PAPA-570160 format. One record per residue (C-alpha): x negated, z negated, y negated. Coordinates in pm, 1 decimal, decimal comma, padded with zeros to 6 digits, m for minus. Layout:
# residues N
<node px="X" pz="Z" py="Y"/>
...
# end
This chain:
# residues 465
<node px="m03650,5" pz="m01140,5" py="m04028,2"/>
<node px="m03974,5" pz="m01121,5" py="m04132,5"/>
<node px="m04060,5" pz="m01457,8" py="m04020,3"/>
<node px="m03965,1" pz="m01397,5" py="m03689,5"/>
<node px="m04201,1" pz="m01290,0" py="m03388,0"/>
<node px="m04206,8" pz="m00989,6" py="m03280,3"/>
<node px="m04074,6" pz="m01114,5" py="m02929,4"/>
<node px="m03790,2" pz="m01264,7" py="m03094,7"/>
<node px="m03725,8" pz="m00930,4" py="m03287,8"/>
<node px="m03724,1" pz="m00725,4" py="m02946,8"/>
<node px="m03497,0" pz="m00995,0" py="m02788,0"/>
<node px="m03261,3" pz="m00979,9" py="m03091,2"/>
<node px="m03240,5" pz="m00596,1" py="m03092,3"/>
<node px="m03237,4" pz="m00574,3" py="m02744,9"/>
<node px="m02905,1" pz="m00825,1" py="m02711,5"/>
<node px="m02750,6" pz="m00665,1" py="m02980,1"/>
<node px="m02800,9" pz="m00337,3" py="m02832,9"/>
<node px="m02691,5" pz="m00471,4" py="m02478,8"/>
<node px="m02368,3" pz="m00637,8" py="m02619,3"/>
<node px="m02309,0" pz="m00330,5" py="m02809,7"/>
<node px="m02302,8" pz="m00116,7" py="m02506,2"/>
<node px="m02104,0" pz="m00359,0" py="m02311,4"/>
<node px="m01852,4" pz="m00376,4" py="m02597,9"/>
<node px="m01819,4" pz="00029,7" py="m02562,8"/>
<node px="m01819,5" pz="00012,0" py="m02216,5"/>
<node px="m01493,3" pz="m00216,9" py="m02218,1"/>
<node px="m01360,5" pz="m00047,9" py="m02460,2"/>
<node px="m01373,9" pz="00290,7" py="m02247,1"/>
<node px="m01251,1" pz="00101,2" py="m01963,3"/>
<node px="m00976,7" pz="m00072,5" py="m02116,9"/>
<node px="m00840,3" pz="00273,7" py="m02223,8"/>
<node px="m00916,3" pz="00436,2" py="m01913,5"/>
<node px="m00742,7" pz="00131,0" py="m01755,4"/>
<node px="m00433,8" pz="00148,5" py="m01978,4"/>
<node px="m00391,9" pz="00518,9" py="m01920,8"/>
<node px="m00393,5" pz="00488,9" py="m01527,1"/>
<node px="m00193,3" pz="00214,1" py="m01501,1"/>
<node px="00081,9" pz="00366,2" py="m01773,4"/>
<node px="00032,2" pz="00710,5" py="m01498,7"/>
<node px="00108,4" pz="00498,8" py="m01204,3"/>
<node px="00428,0" pz="00338,2" py="m01343,7"/>
<node px="00569,1" pz="00673,6" py="m01471,4"/>
<node px="00467,2" pz="00815,3" py="m01143,5"/>
<node px="00621,9" pz="00542,2" py="m00959,0"/>
<node px="00957,5" pz="00580,4" py="m01169,9"/>
<node px="00928,2" pz="00976,2" py="m01090,6"/>
<node px="00905,8" pz="00919,1" py="m00673,9"/>
<node px="01185,6" pz="00633,4" py="m00704,8"/>
<node px="01382,1" pz="00879,8" py="m00826,9"/>
<node px="01326,7" pz="01143,8" py="m00613,7"/>
<node px="01349,3" pz="00946,1" py="m00333,2"/>
<node px="01702,2" pz="00812,7" py="m00456,2"/>
<node px="01809,1" pz="01208,4" py="m00482,5"/>
<node px="01747,0" pz="01203,4" py="m00111,6"/>
<node px="01905,4" pz="00912,8" py="m00022,0"/>
<node px="02244,8" pz="00996,3" py="m00156,8"/>
<node px="02551,6" pz="01190,4" py="00021,1"/>
<node px="02944,5" pz="01255,2" py="m00072,2"/>
<node px="03258,8" pz="01265,7" py="00138,6"/>
<node px="03579,1" pz="01336,5" py="00063,3"/>
<node px="03498,5" pz="01278,5" py="m00288,8"/>
<node px="03335,7" pz="00977,5" py="m00201,1"/>
<node px="03000,3" pz="00866,0" py="m00297,1"/>
<node px="02759,7" pz="00733,6" py="m00027,6"/>
<node px="02391,0" pz="00575,3" py="m00078,0"/>
<node px="02199,5" pz="00489,6" py="00190,0"/>
<node px="02136,9" pz="00096,8" py="00219,7"/>
<node px="01752,0" pz="00138,5" py="00267,4"/>
<node px="01751,6" pz="00235,7" py="m00088,3"/>
<node px="01532,6" pz="00059,2" py="m00306,7"/>
<node px="01657,5" pz="m00063,2" py="m00666,9"/>
<node px="01355,7" pz="m00232,2" py="m00742,7"/>
<node px="01003,5" pz="m00195,6" py="m00691,9"/>
<node px="00701,6" pz="m00350,1" py="m00882,5"/>
<node px="00865,5" pz="m00350,9" py="m01234,4"/>
<node px="01057,1" pz="m00044,7" py="m01182,8"/>
<node px="01441,9" pz="m00041,2" py="m01188,3"/>
<node px="01679,5" pz="00240,4" py="m00992,5"/>
<node px="02039,3" pz="00257,2" py="m01097,8"/>
<node px="02273,1" pz="00570,5" py="m01028,2"/>
<node px="02544,9" pz="00669,3" py="m01281,3"/>
<node px="02850,6" pz="00901,3" py="m01246,2"/>
<node px="02884,9" pz="01204,1" py="m01539,4"/>
<node px="03111,2" pz="00966,3" py="m01716,8"/>
<node px="02812,7" pz="00709,3" py="m01744,9"/>
<node px="02943,4" pz="00460,1" py="m01529,3"/>
<node px="02701,3" pz="00269,2" py="m01300,6"/>
<node px="02740,2" pz="00326,3" py="m00942,1"/>
<node px="02436,2" pz="00176,9" py="m00784,8"/>
<node px="02153,1" pz="m00032,5" py="m00850,0"/>
<node px="02013,2" pz="m00230,0" py="m01167,9"/>
<node px="01848,6" pz="m00221,0" py="m01518,0"/>
<node px="01680,1" pz="m00469,9" py="m01650,3"/>
<node px="01874,5" pz="m00739,0" py="m01862,5"/>
<node px="01757,1" pz="m00659,8" py="m02188,7"/>
<node px="01771,1" pz="m00300,8" py="m02141,3"/>
<node px="01992,0" pz="m00064,5" py="m02382,5"/>
<node px="02211,7" pz="00110,2" py="m02121,5"/>
<node px="02374,6" pz="00299,4" py="m02385,7"/>
<node px="02076,7" pz="00550,6" py="m02397,5"/>
<node px="02164,4" pz="00896,1" py="m02374,4"/>
<node px="02086,0" pz="01052,8" py="m02034,8"/>
<node px="01808,6" pz="01369,4" py="m02055,9"/>
<node px="01742,7" pz="01548,3" py="m01750,6"/>
<node px="01384,5" pz="01538,5" py="m01625,2"/>
<node px="01212,4" pz="01384,9" py="m01951,8"/>
<node px="01015,1" pz="01077,5" py="m01896,8"/>
<node px="01059,3" pz="00892,7" py="m02252,5"/>
<node px="01013,5" pz="00530,3" py="m02433,4"/>
<node px="01325,1" pz="00372,1" py="m02541,7"/>
<node px="01347,2" pz="00066,1" py="m02793,2"/>
<node px="01533,1" pz="m00217,6" py="m02688,2"/>
<node px="01764,3" pz="m00441,3" py="m02877,1"/>
<node px="01472,7" pz="m00722,7" py="m02898,3"/>
<node px="01243,2" pz="m00467,4" py="m03018,4"/>
<node px="01068,8" pz="m00464,5" py="m02671,0"/>
<node px="01005,3" pz="m00085,9" py="m02531,9"/>
<node px="01103,0" pz="00096,1" py="m02189,7"/>
<node px="00950,2" pz="00394,4" py="m02014,8"/>
<node px="01319,8" pz="00599,6" py="m01898,9"/>
<node px="01313,9" pz="00852,4" py="m01649,1"/>
<node px="01672,3" pz="01037,0" py="m01605,9"/>
<node px="01743,5" pz="01325,0" py="m01316,3"/>
<node px="02056,7" pz="01467,1" py="m01255,2"/>
<node px="02164,9" pz="01531,8" py="m00893,3"/>
<node px="02461,0" pz="01729,0" py="m00740,6"/>
<node px="02557,3" pz="01525,1" py="m00403,6"/>
<node px="02732,4" pz="01763,4" py="m00211,3"/>
<node px="03085,9" pz="01643,6" py="m00100,8"/>
<node px="03070,1" pz="01478,8" py="m00457,5"/>
<node px="02936,9" pz="01604,5" py="m00736,9"/>
<node px="02711,9" pz="01554,9" py="m01026,2"/>
<node px="02558,3" pz="01185,5" py="m01055,9"/>
<node px="02258,0" pz="01098,6" py="m01275,5"/>
<node px="01965,9" pz="00880,2" py="m01154,8"/>
<node px="01799,8" pz="00682,5" py="m01369,1"/>
<node px="01463,1" pz="00457,1" py="m01365,9"/>
<node px="01311,2" pz="00232,6" py="m01606,7"/>
<node px="01040,1" pz="00036,3" py="m01666,9"/>
<node px="00919,3" pz="m00207,9" py="m01912,5"/>
<node px="00607,5" pz="m00028,9" py="m02137,2"/>
<node px="00501,4" pz="m00418,7" py="m02200,2"/>
<node px="00359,6" pz="m00373,9" py="m01828,0"/>
<node px="00092,6" pz="m00189,6" py="m01944,1"/>
<node px="00016,9" pz="m00385,8" py="m02277,5"/>
<node px="00025,7" pz="m00729,6" py="m02016,2"/>
<node px="m00271,6" pz="m00533,1" py="m01779,8"/>
<node px="m00506,1" pz="m00465,8" py="m02055,9"/>
<node px="m00420,3" pz="m00821,7" py="m02244,6"/>
<node px="m00537,4" pz="m00962,9" py="m01896,0"/>
<node px="m00844,3" pz="m00739,8" py="m01902,2"/>
<node px="m00943,6" pz="m00844,0" py="m02275,6"/>
<node px="m00889,8" pz="m01211,6" py="m02197,8"/>
<node px="m01131,8" pz="m01139,9" py="m01863,6"/>
<node px="m01365,4" pz="m00983,6" py="m02096,0"/>
<node px="m01375,1" pz="m01250,2" py="m02361,9"/>
<node px="m01444,4" pz="m01524,7" py="m02113,0"/>
<node px="m01740,2" pz="m01318,3" py="m01953,4"/>
<node px="m01885,0" pz="m01242,8" py="m02280,0"/>
<node px="m02040,4" pz="m01534,9" py="m02387,0"/>
<node px="m02203,0" pz="m01500,3" py="m02005,3"/>
<node px="m02331,2" pz="m01152,2" py="m02096,5"/>
<node px="m02453,6" pz="m01222,1" py="m02409,8"/>
<node px="m02677,1" pz="m01511,6" py="m02279,0"/>
<node px="m02820,5" pz="m01298,3" py="m01953,7"/>
<node px="m02885,8" pz="m01032,0" py="m02212,1"/>
<node px="m03071,5" pz="m01262,0" py="m02411,7"/>
<node px="m03255,6" pz="m01432,8" py="m02146,0"/>
<node px="m03337,9" pz="m01094,4" py="m01967,3"/>
<node px="m03433,0" pz="m00956,9" py="m02292,5"/>
<node px="m03689,2" pz="m01263,5" py="m02398,4"/>
<node px="m03840,5" pz="m01248,5" py="m02042,2"/>
<node px="m03891,4" pz="m00906,5" py="m02045,4"/>
<node px="m04027,2" pz="m00870,7" py="m02370,7"/>
<node px="m04279,8" pz="m01234,4" py="m02308,9"/>
<node px="m04394,6" pz="m01016,3" py="m02017,7"/>
<node px="m04450,0" pz="m00711,9" py="m02200,3"/>
<node px="m04606,1" pz="m00910,2" py="m02487,0"/>
<node px="m04825,5" pz="m01088,1" py="m02288,2"/>
<node px="m05164,5" pz="m00854,9" py="m02276,5"/>
<node px="m05096,1" pz="m00860,6" py="m02664,5"/>
<node px="m05099,5" pz="m01256,3" py="m02677,9"/>
<node px="m05391,2" pz="m01257,7" py="m02457,5"/>
<node px="m05570,8" pz="m00961,8" py="m02755,4"/>
<node px="m05472,2" pz="m01235,3" py="m03033,0"/>
<node px="m05648,0" pz="m01531,2" py="m02832,6"/>
<node px="m05948,7" pz="m01379,1" py="m02722,2"/>
<node px="m05968,5" pz="m01209,3" py="m03083,8"/>
<node px="m05891,0" pz="m01586,8" py="m03216,9"/>
<node px="m06166,1" pz="m01770,0" py="m02979,9"/>
<node px="m06437,8" pz="m01495,9" py="m03148,8"/>
<node px="m06338,4" pz="m01527,9" py="m03486,2"/>
<node px="m06380,6" pz="m01914,0" py="m03421,7"/>
<node px="m06702,7" pz="m01946,0" py="m03214,4"/>
<node px="m06884,4" pz="m01649,2" py="m03304,6"/>
<node px="m06890,0" pz="m01505,5" py="m02960,5"/>
<node px="m06884,5" pz="m01141,4" py="m02924,9"/>
<node px="m06967,3" pz="m01131,5" py="m02565,3"/>
<node px="m06619,2" pz="m01217,4" py="m02472,5"/>
<node px="m06399,0" pz="m00974,3" py="m02354,5"/>
<node px="m06031,2" pz="m00906,6" py="m02327,9"/>
<node px="m06080,2" pz="m00735,8" py="m02006,6"/>
<node px="m05702,3" pz="m00689,7" py="m01869,6"/>
<node px="m05833,0" pz="m00440,6" py="m01602,7"/>
<node px="m05693,0" pz="m00119,6" py="m01503,1"/>
<node px="m05418,8" pz="00031,6" py="m01697,1"/>
<node px="m05280,3" pz="00338,4" py="m01870,1"/>
<node px="m05030,1" pz="00205,7" py="m02102,3"/>
<node px="m05031,0" pz="00151,2" py="m02463,7"/>
<node px="m05161,9" pz="m00214,1" py="m02448,5"/>
<node px="m05397,1" pz="m00132,2" py="m02231,5"/>
<node px="m05547,6" pz="00120,1" py="m02406,7"/>
<node px="m05538,3" pz="m00100,5" py="m02716,0"/>
<node px="m05729,9" pz="m00398,7" py="m02509,5"/>
<node px="m06002,8" pz="m00136,4" py="m02402,0"/>
<node px="m06033,9" pz="m00001,6" py="m02756,1"/>
<node px="m06094,9" pz="m00361,2" py="m02873,5"/>
<node px="m06329,9" pz="m00441,0" py="m02587,9"/>
<node px="m06547,1" pz="m00188,5" py="m02686,0"/>
<node px="m06517,0" pz="m00210,1" py="m03057,5"/>
<node px="m06653,0" pz="m00598,7" py="m02964,7"/>
<node px="m06926,0" pz="m00484,2" py="m02768,8"/>
<node px="m07022,7" pz="m00241,3" py="m03066,5"/>
<node px="m06987,0" pz="m00526,0" py="m03251,4"/>
<node px="m07221,6" pz="m00753,2" py="m03045,2"/>
<node px="m07476,5" pz="m00466,6" py="m02972,9"/>
<node px="m07486,5" pz="m00433,7" py="m03407,1"/>
<node px="m07508,1" pz="m00825,4" py="m03465,8"/>
<node px="m07808,0" pz="m00832,4" py="m03185,8"/>
<node px="m07955,5" pz="m00562,7" py="m03363,3"/>
<node px="m07962,7" pz="m00735,8" py="m03695,3"/>
<node px="m08091,9" pz="m01070,6" py="m03605,7"/>
<node px="m08354,8" pz="m00868,0" py="m03410,2"/>
<node px="m08389,8" pz="m00682,3" py="m03713,5"/>
<node px="m08410,2" pz="m00950,1" py="m03951,4"/>
<node px="m08662,7" pz="m01155,3" py="m03701,2"/>
<node px="m08865,7" pz="m00843,7" py="m03650,5"/>
<node px="m08913,7" pz="m00796,1" py="m04013,2"/>
<node px="m08998,5" pz="m01152,1" py="m04105,1"/>
<node px="m09273,0" pz="m01165,0" py="m03824,2"/>
<node px="m09411,1" pz="m00797,9" py="m03980,8"/>
<node px="m09364,6" pz="m00970,4" py="m04350,6"/>
<node px="m09555,9" pz="m01271,2" py="m04239,1"/>
<node px="m09907,5" pz="m01200,8" py="m04152,3"/>
<node px="m09945,0" pz="m00993,0" py="m04489,9"/>
<node px="m09792,2" pz="m01253,4" py="m04665,0"/>
<node px="m10033,4" pz="m01530,4" py="m04532,0"/>
<node px="m10324,0" pz="m01318,3" py="m04591,4"/>
<node px="m10230,0" pz="m01268,0" py="m04944,7"/>
<node px="m10138,9" pz="m01678,9" py="m05025,6"/>
<node px="m10505,9" pz="m01755,2" py="m04804,4"/>
<node px="m10682,9" pz="m01484,5" py="m05011,3"/>
<node px="m10563,0" pz="m01574,9" py="m05319,4"/>
<node px="m10607,4" pz="m01977,4" py="m05265,6"/>
<node px="m11014,2" pz="m01899,8" py="m05163,9"/>
<node px="m11062,7" pz="m01711,2" py="m05457,8"/>
<node px="m10915,2" pz="m01995,5" py="m05695,1"/>
<node px="m11087,8" pz="m02241,1" py="m05538,1"/>
<node px="m11453,0" pz="m02054,1" py="m05398,3"/>
<node px="m11494,0" pz="m01758,2" py="m05617,2"/>
<node px="m11787,3" pz="m01781,8" py="m05818,3"/>
<node px="m11872,0" pz="m01445,5" py="m05956,0"/>
<node px="m11622,0" pz="m01172,8" py="m06051,3"/>
<node px="m11732,3" pz="m00985,9" py="m05728,0"/>
<node px="m11618,2" pz="m01250,8" py="m05516,1"/>
<node px="m11283,6" pz="m01240,0" py="m05729,7"/>
<node px="m11245,0" pz="m00873,8" py="m05673,7"/>
<node px="m11302,6" pz="m00881,9" py="m05299,9"/>
<node px="m11009,9" pz="m01119,2" py="m05268,0"/>
<node px="m10812,3" pz="m00872,4" py="m05469,3"/>
<node px="m10905,5" pz="m00600,4" py="m05326,4"/>
<node px="m10801,4" pz="m00771,0" py="m04964,9"/>
<node px="m10473,7" pz="m00913,4" py="m05173,6"/>
<node px="m10437,5" pz="m00535,3" py="m05257,5"/>
<node px="m10426,9" pz="m00350,8" py="m04940,6"/>
<node px="m10164,6" pz="m00625,4" py="m04800,5"/>
<node px="m09962,8" pz="m00573,0" py="m05076,7"/>
<node px="m09958,6" pz="m00231,0" py="m04982,0"/>
<node px="m09897,4" pz="m00266,9" py="m04659,1"/>
<node px="m09588,4" pz="m00509,7" py="m04766,5"/>
<node px="m09457,0" pz="m00235,3" py="m05022,6"/>
<node px="m09484,5" pz="00056,9" py="m04740,1"/>
<node px="m09344,9" pz="m00225,2" py="m04495,8"/>
<node px="m09056,3" pz="m00296,3" py="m04744,1"/>
<node px="m09018,2" pz="00079,3" py="m04834,3"/>
<node px="m08938,2" pz="00162,0" py="m04465,5"/>
<node px="m08715,9" pz="m00122,8" py="m04429,2"/>
<node px="m08514,4" pz="m00003,3" py="m04731,1"/>
<node px="m08474,6" pz="00350,3" py="m04570,3"/>
<node px="m08355,3" pz="00192,9" py="m04229,8"/>
<node px="m08128,1" pz="m00040,6" py="m04410,3"/>
<node px="m07935,1" pz="00249,7" py="m04566,3"/>
<node px="m07897,9" pz="00454,1" py="m04216,8"/>
<node px="m07514,3" pz="00358,7" py="m04251,2"/>
<node px="m07382,7" pz="00730,2" py="m04316,7"/>
<node px="m07141,8" pz="00553,3" py="m04503,4"/>
<node px="m07400,9" pz="00437,9" py="m04768,4"/>
<node px="m07681,5" pz="00686,2" py="m04702,8"/>
<node px="m07553,9" pz="01005,0" py="m04804,2"/>
<node px="m07812,8" pz="01297,9" py="m04772,8"/>
<node px="m07888,5" pz="01548,4" py="m05066,6"/>
<node px="m07796,2" pz="01862,2" py="m04849,2"/>
<node px="m07979,1" pz="02203,0" py="m04986,4"/>
<node px="m08160,3" pz="02498,6" py="m04848,5"/>
<node px="m08479,5" pz="02364,4" py="m04778,9"/>
<node px="m08784,3" pz="02609,2" py="m04673,4"/>
<node px="m08897,4" pz="02396,7" py="m04308,2"/>
<node px="m09157,2" pz="02607,1" py="m04275,3"/>
<node px="m09297,8" pz="02574,1" py="m04615,4"/>
<node px="m09276,0" pz="02196,7" py="m04590,2"/>
<node px="m09386,2" pz="02183,3" py="m04240,2"/>
<node px="m09735,4" pz="02364,4" py="m04354,6"/>
<node px="m09740,3" pz="02162,0" py="m04642,1"/>
<node px="m09711,1" pz="01817,6" py="m04431,6"/>
<node px="m09982,4" pz="01946,4" py="m04210,4"/>
<node px="m10206,7" pz="02008,0" py="m04442,7"/>
<node px="m10180,5" pz="01685,9" py="m04615,2"/>
<node px="m10230,3" pz="01507,3" py="m04267,2"/>
<node px="m10592,9" pz="01702,6" py="m04234,3"/>
<node px="m10761,0" pz="01434,7" py="m04414,2"/>
<node px="m10621,8" pz="01128,3" py="m04183,8"/>
<node px="m10669,4" pz="01355,2" py="m03893,8"/>
<node px="m11072,9" pz="01447,0" py="m03972,9"/>
<node px="m11096,0" pz="01064,8" py="m04063,0"/>
<node px="m11059,1" pz="01020,9" py="m03661,1"/>
<node px="m11250,3" pz="01326,2" py="m03576,7"/>
<node px="m10900,2" pz="01530,2" py="m03516,6"/>
<node px="m10850,6" pz="01869,3" py="m03485,7"/>
<node px="m10467,1" pz="01927,7" py="m03643,9"/>
<node px="m10362,7" pz="02275,2" py="m03579,9"/>
<node px="m10015,6" pz="02420,5" py="m03687,6"/>
<node px="m09803,4" pz="02721,5" py="m03533,8"/>
<node px="m09538,1" pz="02754,8" py="m03769,2"/>
<node px="m09311,3" pz="03063,9" py="m03772,9"/>
<node px="m09267,0" pz="03167,6" py="m04124,3"/>
<node px="m08911,9" pz="03215,0" py="m04340,2"/>
<node px="m08746,2" pz="02928,3" py="m04149,9"/>
<node px="m08474,0" pz="02750,4" py="m04328,0"/>
<node px="m08259,8" pz="02463,3" py="m04291,4"/>
<node px="m08007,9" pz="02291,9" py="m04501,1"/>
<node px="m08113,9" pz="01960,0" py="m04542,3"/>
<node px="m08287,3" pz="01646,1" py="m04749,4"/>
<node px="m08594,7" pz="01768,9" py="m04824,6"/>
<node px="m08741,9" pz="01436,3" py="m04882,8"/>
<node px="m08601,2" pz="01300,1" py="m04561,7"/>
<node px="m08720,4" pz="01603,9" py="m04384,6"/>
<node px="m09037,3" pz="01586,9" py="m04530,0"/>
<node px="m09040,3" pz="01145,8" py="m04377,3"/>
<node px="m08974,5" pz="01299,1" py="m04030,8"/>
<node px="m09272,6" pz="01522,5" py="m04057,4"/>
<node px="m09504,3" pz="01268,6" py="m04188,3"/>
<node px="m09410,5" pz="00992,3" py="m03958,2"/>
<node px="m09451,0" pz="01224,5" py="m03646,3"/>
<node px="m09768,4" pz="01353,2" py="m03729,3"/>
<node px="m09909,1" pz="01043,0" py="m03843,7"/>
<node px="m09785,1" pz="00870,6" py="m03500,2"/>
<node px="m09956,0" pz="01135,2" py="m03321,3"/>
<node px="m10297,5" pz="01110,7" py="m03553,1"/>
<node px="m10295,2" pz="00704,9" py="m03522,6"/>
<node px="m10248,6" pz="00722,1" py="m03166,2"/>
<node px="m10426,4" pz="01036,4" py="m03057,2"/>
<node px="m10780,3" pz="01018,6" py="m02923,4"/>
<node px="m11074,2" pz="01046,6" py="m03144,8"/>
<node px="m11202,8" pz="01372,3" py="m03138,5"/>
<node px="m10892,3" pz="01520,1" py="m02998,5"/>
<node px="m10624,0" pz="01724,4" py="m03123,3"/>
<node px="m10299,8" pz="01710,4" py="m03269,9"/>
<node px="m10075,4" pz="02059,2" py="m03311,0"/>
<node px="m09755,3" pz="02141,6" py="m03471,7"/>
<node px="m09527,1" pz="02406,4" py="m03371,2"/>
<node px="m09219,8" pz="02519,3" py="m03535,0"/>
<node px="m09023,3" pz="02784,1" py="m03424,8"/>
<node px="m08667,1" pz="02928,2" py="m03420,8"/>
<node px="m08378,8" pz="02902,9" py="m03132,5"/>
<node px="m08301,6" pz="03199,1" py="m02918,6"/>
<node px="m07960,4" pz="03229,7" py="m03114,4"/>
<node px="m08104,6" pz="03169,8" py="m03440,6"/>
<node px="m07909,9" pz="02874,7" py="m03524,1"/>
<node px="m08137,4" pz="02591,5" py="m03487,6"/>
<node px="m08494,0" pz="02552,5" py="m03573,9"/>
<node px="m08732,1" pz="02372,5" py="m03290,5"/>
<node px="m09028,8" pz="02178,6" py="m03380,1"/>
<node px="m09254,5" pz="01968,8" py="m03190,4"/>
<node px="m09613,9" pz="01755,9" py="m03268,9"/>
<node px="m09855,7" pz="01702,5" py="m02928,1"/>
<node px="m10141,2" pz="01513,5" py="m02889,7"/>
<node px="m10417,1" pz="01418,1" py="m02606,6"/>
<node px="m10392,7" pz="01037,2" py="m02712,3"/>
<node px="m10351,0" pz="00708,6" py="m02462,5"/>
<node px="m09975,5" pz="00819,8" py="m02382,5"/>
<node px="m09677,7" pz="00630,8" py="m02314,0"/>
<node px="m09582,3" pz="00447,2" py="m01951,6"/>
<node px="m09265,2" pz="00638,5" py="m01816,8"/>
<node px="m09076,9" pz="00271,5" py="m01858,4"/>
<node px="m09200,4" pz="00221,3" py="m02228,4"/>
<node px="m09111,3" pz="00569,9" py="m02315,3"/>
<node px="m08718,4" pz="00450,1" py="m02420,7"/>
<node px="m08852,4" pz="00195,5" py="m02621,6"/>
<node px="m09042,0" pz="00421,5" py="m02896,1"/>
<node px="m08722,2" pz="00456,2" py="m03102,6"/>
<node px="m08639,3" pz="00083,0" py="m03126,9"/>
<node px="m08762,8" pz="m00044,7" py="m03457,9"/>
<node px="m09074,2" pz="m00252,9" py="m03466,4"/>
<node px="m09159,4" pz="m00159,9" py="m03111,9"/>
<node px="m09540,0" pz="m00066,2" py="m03040,0"/>
<node px="m09691,7" pz="00046,3" py="m02732,2"/>
<node px="m09992,2" pz="m00119,5" py="m02753,0"/>
<node px="m09988,4" pz="m00422,3" py="m02967,1"/>
<node px="m10313,0" pz="m00466,0" py="m03018,3"/>
<node px="m10323,5" pz="m00208,6" py="m03291,6"/>
<node px="m10023,7" pz="m00369,8" py="m03487,1"/>
<node px="m10223,0" pz="m00379,4" py="m03788,9"/>
<node px="m10213,1" pz="00026,9" py="m03796,1"/>
<node px="m09803,7" pz="00036,9" py="m03870,6"/>
<node px="m09484,1" pz="m00163,4" py="m03840,4"/>
<node px="m09336,3" pz="00014,5" py="m03547,1"/>
<node px="m09075,7" pz="00163,7" py="m03786,7"/>
<node px="m09162,9" pz="00545,8" py="m03842,3"/>
<node px="m08985,9" pz="00669,6" py="m03452,4"/>
<node px="m08678,7" pz="00480,0" py="m03564,0"/>
<node px="m08690,2" pz="00660,2" py="m03892,3"/>
<node px="m08756,8" pz="00967,2" py="m03728,8"/>
<node px="m08458,7" pz="00924,3" py="m03488,1"/>
<node px="m08208,9" pz="00878,7" py="m03763,0"/>
<node px="m08323,4" pz="01154,8" py="m04009,0"/>
<node px="m08291,7" pz="01359,0" py="m03686,6"/>
<node px="m07916,8" pz="01256,0" py="m03630,2"/>
<node px="m07823,0" pz="01251,1" py="m03968,9"/>
<node px="m07896,2" pz="01621,8" py="m04020,0"/>
<node px="m07696,0" pz="01658,7" py="m03688,5"/>
<node px="m07984,6" pz="01739,6" py="m03462,5"/>
<node px="m08166,1" pz="01546,3" py="m03189,9"/>
<node px="m08565,5" pz="01428,4" py="m03086,9"/>
<node px="m08705,6" pz="01361,2" py="m02762,2"/>
<node px="m09039,7" pz="01215,9" py="m02629,2"/>
<node px="m09262,3" pz="01314,8" py="m02339,4"/>
<node px="m09566,6" pz="01173,3" py="m02210,8"/>
<node px="m09812,5" pz="01087,1" py="m01967,5"/>
<node px="m09998,7" pz="00800,5" py="m01960,4"/>
<node px="m10423,9" pz="00874,4" py="m02017,8"/>
<node px="m10287,1" pz="01253,9" py="m02127,8"/>
<node px="m10107,9" pz="01253,6" py="m02454,3"/>
<node px="m09742,0" pz="01268,8" py="m02584,3"/>
<node px="m09500,4" pz="01549,5" py="m02712,9"/>
<node px="m09251,7" pz="01499,2" py="m02948,7"/>
<node px="m09000,3" pz="01720,1" py="m03019,8"/>
<node px="m08705,5" pz="01782,5" py="m03279,6"/>
<node px="m08385,2" pz="02038,9" py="m03325,7"/>
<node px="m08214,3" pz="02069,6" py="m03620,2"/>
<node px="m07913,0" pz="02289,5" py="m03663,3"/>
<node px="m07968,4" pz="02558,2" py="m03955,0"/>
<node px="m07672,8" pz="02484,3" py="m04129,9"/>
<node px="m07687,3" pz="02130,4" py="m04168,0"/>
<node px="m07474,8" pz="01849,9" py="m04013,7"/>
<node px="m07202,5" pz="01956,0" py="m03796,6"/>
<node px="m07315,1" pz="02345,7" py="m03811,4"/>
<node px="m07070,5" pz="02362,9" py="m04127,4"/>
<node px="m07115,2" pz="02445,0" py="m04491,8"/>
<node px="m07172,1" pz="02152,0" py="m04693,4"/>
<node px="m07150,6" pz="02295,2" py="m05008,4"/>
<node px="m06946,2" pz="02104,4" py="m05223,2"/>
<node px="m07065,7" pz="01774,0" py="m05047,5"/>
<node px="m07386,9" pz="01719,1" py="m05142,5"/>
<node px="m07490,0" pz="01427,6" py="m05302,7"/>
<node px="m07605,5" pz="01504,8" py="m05655,4"/>
# end
């Protein structure tokens, strides 16, 4: 049974159910038919006896019976007896025991000598001018059994055709109902064999469970396709970013080994190698962080964080980098703002936003960090604004993509991972980020974080220690 397909199982159960229901219906019909046949026979017996009582008359002690009185109709026999039990008119079945005593107005069953059973109905009638007589009607009880037996034989003949019709109808109904499931299976098998995640089941509109399942599969395939394409792009971009410093390191090492004649020349080559190695280390660190952005693998260490103090410390830390480009860094931070989050990640969010503003800000310009609370006090709102080159409107949605840079000519200043990390860190804390920019005027990156942490709930006991 376990090896059968769902279609065959459903067909088998459907057939058994239909056969069971058919047998129950036939049993009810046979019982009702038997009761009806028995009632009709007994009713005919009583009607014939009543008719006979009206078709008799007496004159001068003689019994006169109308010639039109039927003594046999539809298996029912009518006979007339005097009070001494002598037959005067009619007939009885040959196998009937005529010694059965009379009983006025009673329908009863009597057994014959050969074991056959009979329905017997007697009525006593007083005939004017003659006296009392007995009217008896007799019918074979086996007539009902014969009727039922005929119905049973008919049912047994029809049963195989009924079973076959039930099985075929169940098979075709389940085949049609499970057609979308086979389509889902076939599509999944083709995707698995050909690695073509662009395939979709596409059952079309529908509200039943199978259409809902197909829609969920299509959505899952879309997410898988997006994830795989993202991984491929991520691998390609990471390889591209790592290739340049690797090539520089190799060339400097080869040049130093072949051409360095003095210690100073060797040190110059080592400094270049060190700079490229540091760039690679920073890139690998960012890649590692981004690789853990799956919430199932990267759990935050949640604790109360003084975001005001953290923002002030980061702003002070970035003043040196801003000063190197003659950029004025100002901080407008509301004191006492605390959120529940991962301090290291929140620090990374602030550093990345400020570093991005300084890097792409206008030399001699300004960068402003603001931090305040929402009106209801349940969220902390922050922003980093600069007056730098700005970003074109069509490029603004791309700033959150990994390795994307608005100015490719300045790719040596970073790997293009900072804002992608900012977006993930904000989302991991249950917050959001938003970017606004006007080319030639500047950009503003804002974020909103819930005070109570991800989901706005107390996460005590859920922290990773």
